[in-house]
N, C-alpha and C positions, 0 to 999 in steps of 0.2 A: 155440210153438216158436221157439227162438233160431236165427237164421241166422248164417252165417259173418261177414257184414259187421257184425252186431250184436256178436259176440264181439270183433272187431277194435276197434270203437269203444269198447266197455266197457273193454277192455284198455288202450287208449290213454289213456283218462281215469284209470284206476287208476294207470298209470305216471306220468302228469303230476302227479297229486295227491301220489303218494308222493315224487317228487323235490322238489316245492314244499315238502313238509313236512320235507325233509332226512333222509328215511329211505332206507336201502339195502334191497335185497331181504332180505339176511341179518337186519337189525334187525327188519324187518317180520315175518319168520319167527319170530324169537325172541319177539316180543310176542304174536303171534296163534296160534302153533303150527301155522301152515299151511306146508307144506314149500316150500322155495325152488323146487323143480321145479314145483310147482303155481302159485306166484306168477308165475313166469316164463311158464308156459303161459297163464295168465289174461291177462297183460300183452301177450303176442304174439297173442292171439286164437285160440289153439289148443285151448282147453278152455272148456266152459260153466262159468260160476260160479254156485253156488247162493246163495240168499239169506243163509244163515247165514255163509258165507265172505265175501260182499260186505259184510255188516254188520260183521264183525270187522275187515276191512281198513279200511273208512271210519271206523269209530269210532277205531281206532288212529291213522289219519292226522289226523283232526280233533283228537284230544287232543294229539298231538305238535305240531301247528301252534299250538295255544293255548298250550302250555307254552313252546315255543321262540321263537315270534314274536309272541306276544300277539295273534294273529289270531282273531277269533270264528269259529265254525263256521257 
C-alpha cells in the first residue's frame, strides 16, 4: 500500500527529474499521452502512480536528457 508521504516523495522526484530534463508538463503529456491533470496530480502527491505510467514518464525523461544534454541515464 502506498501512503500519502510516499506519493509526495515520488511526485517530488518526478517533478525534479522532469525539470532537469527541460520538459514542461505539457510536453511530457504530448510524448506519454498521460493527461496534464494526471501528471500534475502525480507531481503533487495527490494520486497513486501505476508502474506503467511511471515507466512512461521516466523513459521519456531519460531519453530527453540524453538527447538534449548528452547525459547518460
